N, C-alpha and C positions, 0 to 999 in steps of 0.2 A: 504494500500500500504506500503510495507516494504522498509525501507531505507537500503542501502548497504554502509558500511563504510570500507575503506581500513585500515588495521592494519600495522603499520610500525614496523616490528620486529627487525630492526637493529639500534635502536636509541642509545643504550648505547655501541655499539661495536666500536672498533677503526677503523680508516680508513686504508685500506690495498691496496697497489698498487704494483703489481709484487713481492710480498713477503716482501716489506718494510712496517713497521707498524708505525703509529702515527708520532712522531716528526722526524723520520729518512727521511721521504719524504721531509720535509722542509730543512733538512741538505743537502740532495742531490740537491735539487732545488737551494739553495743558493750557493752551490759549483759550480754548472753548470753556474750560472750567473757570479760568480767570474772568472771562466775560460773564459767565453765569453769576459768579460771586459779585462782580461789579454791578450787574443789573439788580441783584437782590439788595445790595447795600444802598444803591441810589433810590430804589423803590421804598425801602424801609425809612430812609431819610425824609421821605414825603415829597420827593420831586414828582412832577406830573408825568404820567405815562406817555403823554404826547411829546415830552422832552427826552425822556430816558430811552424810549424805544428806537428813535432814529440814531441816537448816539451809539447804542449797542450794535445796531445793524450796520452802521458805518464802520465801527471798529472790527466787527466780524468779517465784513467784506475785505478790509485791509489785511486782516489776519490770513484769510484764505489766499488772497493774491500774493501776499508776502511768502507764505510757506510754500505754495506751489512754485513761485519764482525761484526760491532757494533750492527746491528739489530739482527743478529743471537745470539750474546753473551748476550745482555742485554734485548732483547725482547722489551716490550712497555715502561715501566717506570723504568727499571733496571738501565739505565745510570744515570738518575736523582738521584736515591737512592744511587748509587755508589759514585757519586760526593758529595752528601750530607754527606755520611758516612766519606769520606776522609776529609771533612772540620771540623769535630768534633775534639775537642782536645783529646789527649790521656789521660791526667790526669788533674785534677783541683787542684791547690795548693792554700790553704789559710792559713795564718799564725796566724790569730786571729779570735776568735769567736765573736768579738764585733759587726760585721755586723749582725749576726744572733740573738744575744741577745738583740740588740737595736731595733729590729722590734716590732712594736706595734700591738697588736691583737685587731681587731674591735669586739665589743660585741653588 
């Protein structure tokens, strides 16, 4: 009697939802939660619904356009690489060789 095993072919592929890849799904979800909390806070403060609703819808539209633009521009890991590259120093200046000459070599 032969055994039949399922093969999971998508193990190493990134998660994709409606065109968003990987961490951009989390960015969109956290932005939506932030908008929900902002809406609740403004509504509890007593602001008019006619004032709060357009503000939240506008911010939500900007959030969607921004996250999808980042997803298109940087794809899966490009944003992390971009931010890491920006944090590197342009030049390294050292005025003495003492740090390098005083290093001990293990033998």
